[in-house]
C-alpha positions as CSV (number, residue, x, y, z in Angstrom):
1,M,241.9,157.6,96.0
2,N,242.4,161.1,97.4
3,T,243.1,161.1,101.2
4,K,244.7,164.5,101.5
5,N,241.9,165.9,103.6
6,V,242.2,163.0,106.1
7,T,244.6,163.9,108.9
8,D,244.5,160.7,111.0
9,T,247.0,158.2,109.6
10,I,245.2,155.1,110.9
11,E,241.9,156.4,109.3
12,R,243.7,157.1,106.1
13,K,245.1,153.6,106.0
14,K,241.6,152.1,106.5
15,L,240.2,154.2,103.7
16,K,243.0,153.2,101.3
17,R,242.7,149.5,102.1
18,T,238.9,149.5,101.5
19,A,239.4,151.4,98.3
20,R,242.1,148.9,97.2
21,K,239.7,146.0,97.9
22,K,236.9,147.6,95.9
23,A,239.1,148.5,92.9
24,A,239.0,146.3,89.9
25,P,242.0,143.9,89.6
26,K,244.8,145.2,87.5
27,A,245.6,143.5,84.2
28,K,248.6,141.3,83.9
29,R,251.7,142.7,82.2
30,A,251.8,142.0,78.5
31,A,254.1,139.2,77.4
32,G,257.6,140.5,76.4
33,V,257.5,143.6,78.5
34,A,260.6,143.5,80.7
35,R,260.6,145.2,84.1
36,G,263.3,146.2,86.5
37,S,265.9,143.4,87.0
38,E,264.6,141.6,83.8
39,K,265.6,144.5,81.6
40,K,268.6,144.2,79.3
41,K,271.6,145.8,80.9
42,I,274.1,148.2,79.3
43,R,277.9,147.9,80.0
44,H,279.0,151.5,79.5
45,Q,276.9,154.5,78.4
46,A,278.4,157.1,76.2
47,Q,277.4,160.6,77.4
48,G,274.4,162.1,75.7
49,Q,273.3,158.8,74.1
50,R,270.1,156.9,74.6
51,K,270.5,153.9,76.9
52,R,268.2,151.4,75.1
């Protein structure tokens, strides 16, 4: 939803909310895909190495 041309913040919010309601529901995250706090943590990272 492009609302760059709308200057009034309240009007922009209204437009975004209506667009959000009209939009198709997002698909659920696939099983086994970690996100954020669920991700495997690393203790110490060697410089220049990949984290995961």
